[in-house]
C-alpha positions, 0 to 999 in steps of 0.5 A, a space after each residue: 739217544 733222543 736228547 729231549 727225552 733225557 734227564 738233566 743229571 743223567 745226560 751231564 753223566 753221559 756227556 762226561 763219561 764219553 765223547 759224545 756226538 750230536 746230530 742235528 736234522 735240518 729239514 723245511 716246510 714246503 709243497 711237495 705235490 698233491 700226495 705228499 705232506 709239507 713236512 716231507 723234508 723234515 720227516 725224512 731227514 728226521 728218520 734218517 738221523 734217528 737211525 744214524 744216531 742209533 747206529 753211532 750211539 749219537 745224541 739226537 737233537 730235535 729237527 730245525 723244520 724250517 728252512 729256505 723255500 722261497 723258490 716254492 711260491 706261490 705254492 705253499 712254503 714256510 721260509 726263513 732268511 738264509 742268514 737266520 738258518 745259519 745264525 740258529 746252528 752257530 747258536 746251537 753248535 756253540 751251546 752244545 760245545 759249551 756243554 761238553 759235546 765232542 762232535 756235531 754232525 749237521 744232516 740237511 734234508 733240503 736242497 734250498 738250505 744248501 747256500 745257507 749251510 755252505 755260509 755256516 760251514 765257511 765260518 766253521 772251516 777251522 772248527 773240526 768238530 763240526 761237519 755238514 752233510 746233505 743226505 741224498 749225496 749218500 745215495 746211489 741214485 738220482 734225487 728228486 722232489 716228490 718223485 720216486 725216491 722221496 715218495 718211496 721213502 715217505 711210504 716206508 716211514 709215513 701214513 700221510 702219503 696219498 698215492 691216489 693223488 700222486 701224479 708224474 711231475 717234470 722229468 729230465 729224461 732225454 735232456 743233455 747235462 747242460 739243459 738239465 743244468 739250465 732247468 735246475 737254476 730256473 727251478 731254483 728260482 720258481 720250482 712251480 714255473 718248471 715243474 707245473 705240479 710241484 713235483 719233479 720225477 715220477 711217484 706213481 710207481 713208488 714203494 715202501 720196500 725201495 724206501 727202506 732200501 734207500 734209507 738203509 744205503 744212506 744211513 750206512 754211507 753217512 756212517 762211513 763218511 762221518 767216521 772218515 772224516 775226523 
């Protein structure tokens, strides 16, 4: 159920009638190479959250489109402070609970949001009504940035992918875990310096079929995980 499409009297009756689960997607606005739109993280997490809400009969809230993406500068990004994202979520969750929502699932779609979300979780550690999940942790494959995974998902859900501009980016093939860890830390400070073209992975062989498979896997695993945590 998409909350913004509801009417107040009906919505209040639904919340009063049974325990409702609210889902808050959190994305970002940032560069995703030359072939994906800057809305990619927000687009993906919105679709995953929508399918999750359908599976668990949840209430889907509007996506928080702004995240923490300063590491992509000087490539384009619209970033907010870590404390801002944390406070926004605190306020929204407080309002949801006040309105009678029983449980809240926050679905994260951007790696750069992790520190802010961890800070938020620490403040909510005694509140079992709220849980945070980063969707890429629920797929059985290595995640990327504008590479095969994200590009395949976008091909499955969006018409805004320009595969003619898709180029291979930075890849970790042949690198040790120690080397990859070091590169990850560098990328968190300056993603363009590490990747060159803003792409981590190889998008050139992506497909909508793979994208649909990944989405299904993630949503099914999130359903299981969200049920286990309560």
